C-alpha positions, -999 to 999 in steps of 0.1 A, spaced: -272 -74 -475 -266 -117 -479 -278 -131 -511 -311 -143 -495 -344 -149 -513 -375 -135 -501 -405 -152 -498 -439 -126 -495 -462 -147 -468 -498 -141 -478 -520 -158 -450 -551 -148 -439 -549 -119 -466 -587 -113 -479 -590 -133 -507 -604 -109 -531 -569 -87 -521 -546 -107 -536 -544 -102 -570 -535 -68 -564 -510 -75 -539 -491 -103 -558 -484 -83 -584 -472 -54 -564 -452 -82 -552 -435 -91 -585 -429 -52 -595 -411 -49 -559 -387 -73 -564 -402 -102 -541 -387 -136 -549 -421 -158 -541 -456 -159 -525 -468 -184 -502 -499 -197 -488 -508 -215 -458 -533 -250 -462 -563 -250 -441 -587 -273 -450 -620 -262 -423 -619 -243 -389 -634 -270 -361 -657 -258 -335 -645 -281 -312 -607 -292 -313 -591 -321 -292 -554 -310 -297 -536 -280 -288 -523 -260 -315 -486 -265 -313 -476 -228 -327 -488 -207 -299 -480 -202 -262 -519 -210 -247 -522 -237 -276 -550 -223 -292 -557 -207 -327 -548 -171 -333 -574 -160 -360 -613 -162 -358 -636 -189 -376 -642 -171 -405 -606 -154 -417 -602 -162 -452 -582 -195 -461 -585 -199 -497 -576 -229 -512 -535 -227 -522 -535 -242 -557 -566 -227 -568 -556 -196 -557 -519 -198 -571 -537 -209 -601 -553 -175 -606 -523 -153 -591 -500 -168 -616 -523 -158 -640 -518 -119 -632 -484 -122 -628 -454 -132 -651 -421 -142 -631 -429 -139 -591 -430 -179 -578 -452 -197 -555 -452 -220 -526 -475 -234 -502 -465 -238 -473 -473 -260 -459 -499 -287 -481 -512 -310 -456 -502 -339 -477 -518 -369 -459 -552 -354 -458 -551 -356 -496 -549 -390 -519 -519 -388 -537 -526 -398 -570 -552 -367 -576 -531 -345 -559 -505 -356 -583 -524 -344 -610 -532 -311 -596 -500 -299 -588 -488 -313 -623 -514 -289 -643 -508 -260 -620 -470 -263 -629 -473 -263 -666 -500 -234 -660 -475 -213 -640 -449 -215 -659 -431 -238 -641 -432 -211 -609 -447 -236 -584 -431 -251 -555 -446 -276 -527 -444 -275 -492 -457 -302 -478 -464 -312 -437 -484 -340 -420 -513 -317 -399 -516 -315 -365 -554 -317 -359 -571 -350 -352 -602 -340 -365 -588 -328 -398 -580 -367 -403 -617 -376 -390 -636 -353 -413 -619 -365 -441 -618 -398 -438 -579 -404 -435 -561 -423 -408 -538 -398 -386 -517 -428 -365 -502 -437 -403 -496 -400 -416 -458 -404 -412 -455 -433 -433 -483 -421 -459 -465 -383 -462 -428 -407 -472 -446 -426 -496 -470 -399 -511 -438 -377 -514 -427 -405 -538 -453 -405 -559 -452 -369 -565 -416 -379 -574 -425 -407 -598 -456 -387 -614 -435 -355 -620 -402 -364 -626 -395 -335 -650 -392 -341 -689 -429 -341 -695 -456 -367 -693 -436 -399 -683 -449 -435 -677 -450 -441 -638 -458 -465 -614 -455 -473 -577 -459 -502 -549 -460 -489 -516 -478 -503 -481 -504 -474 -483 -504 -467 -520 -506 -488 -552 -510 -484 -587 -499 -498 -618 -481 -476 -646 -502 -451 -656 -493 -416 -675 -505 -379 -663 -502 -353 -685 -495 -323 -688 -466 -329 -668 -437 -300 -662 -404 -303 -679 -386 -295 -645 -391 -317 -616 -414 -305 -591 -400 -291 -560 -413 -305 -526 -403 -287 -497 -412 -300 -460 -420 -286 -430 -419 -285 -391 -393 -286 -367 -392 -322 -351 -366 -345 -351 -387 -369 -373 -398 -338 -396 -365 -332 -401 -350 -364 -411 -380 -364 -438 -371 -331 -449 -331 -346 -450 -337 -376 -465 -369 -369 -492 -371 -327 -498 -355 -306 -521 -356 -278 -492 -374 -275 -459 -396 -248 -443 -397 -236 -406 -428 -230 -382 -422 -195 -368 -394 -192 -348 -375 -173 -322 -345 -162 -344 -320 -178 -319 -336 -209 -321 -330 -215 -358 -292 -218 -359 -291 -246 -338 -324 -264 -360 -304 -254 -393 -274 -271 -383 -290 -303 -372 -307 -304 -403 -271 -303 -422 -264 -328 -399 -290 -350 -409 -281 -343 -449 -248 -354 -443 -260 -386 -425 -288 -394 -456 -259 -387 -485 -274 -354 -496 -253 -323 -484 -238 -317 -516 -278 -319 -536 -291 -283 -541 -319 -278 -512 -334 -244 -497 -335 -238 -464 -367 -218 -458 -371 -198 -422 -398 -175 -410 -378 -158 -379 -400 -140 -352 -381 -110 -340 -359 -97 -365 -361 -61 -376 -328 -55 -392 -303 -64 -418 -278 -79 -392 -307 -101 -382 -310 -115 -420 -274 -117 -424 -274 -136 -394 -297 -166 -408 -281 -163 -438 -247 -173 -421 -267 -199 -400 -270 -213 -436 -308 -200 -445 -313 -195 -477 -349 -180 -481 -371 -158 -457 -408 -158 -458 -425 -133 -436 -453 -105 -439 -439 -72 -439 -467 -56 -427 -463 -72 -392 -426 -71 -394 -436 -33 -398 -460 -30 -370 -491 -31 -388 -505 -67 -376 -542 -59 -383 -532 -43 -418 -555 -32 -442 -554 -34 -481 -531 1 -485 -511 -6 -459 -504 -42 -469 -489 -22 -499 -473 0 -483 -453 -23 -465 -445 -46 -495 -425 -16 -508 -408 -7 -479 -396 -37 -471 -385 -43 -501 -370 -7 -505 -349 -14 -470 -339 -47 -473 -348 -65 -506 -330 -37 -526 -302 -29 -499 
């Protein structure tokens, strides 16, 4: 098996089951756990969901979607080694300085096991209901990433200031702050998202894509990183492949440039409506068949 890193995606798992699942994943040798970000579920939405064939969301309105940062704090308290990733935090919905305070504290409390995936959000209602502007979401995301870099550069608490078009503050210090720079991964497979990842990210996160669609996207990302002069900078290529069911398929992704695979093993193993026992069994079975191979 190629030298891939393995991330357990736990979106839509009942919140109360997550601590036990996190401990099981750590015991079975998974590298990380990823949690999605969903602020709320509007009854009426004025745009199509971009990751389904019919434009509709595939989950019930009351499906558990706990806040990822709060949840990571709880899961870190019952684990020791496994890393945590947000996939992806809807960055332009949030004030970046307040977010910097949260993630800086969380990075320290987790023993620097936090990686922050960020994206833009596709839903007009999320911007309207939170009083934020959708039109400027791309530019504000770029500036917000710069704010997070300034406040969490590594080396502990440091003075920082930022003067941008959308965010502006004089010298300040946030404490606690991590000793290592906070890894920021950029999600999305549109051209602007790939360019943002290449220019500003420590990695890229794909949406659920057929495995055959990933190599050309990864190749484009590689070219954009070269254009940005960042081809030699450490960079994670995190994929959530659809349709891969054997070691050869994962090896093909690694050969195409993937470094990390994010997945729900119970769905891959045919348990779309998995209960607690099926999830735990799937985590162990996948680890035995693929992670430890």
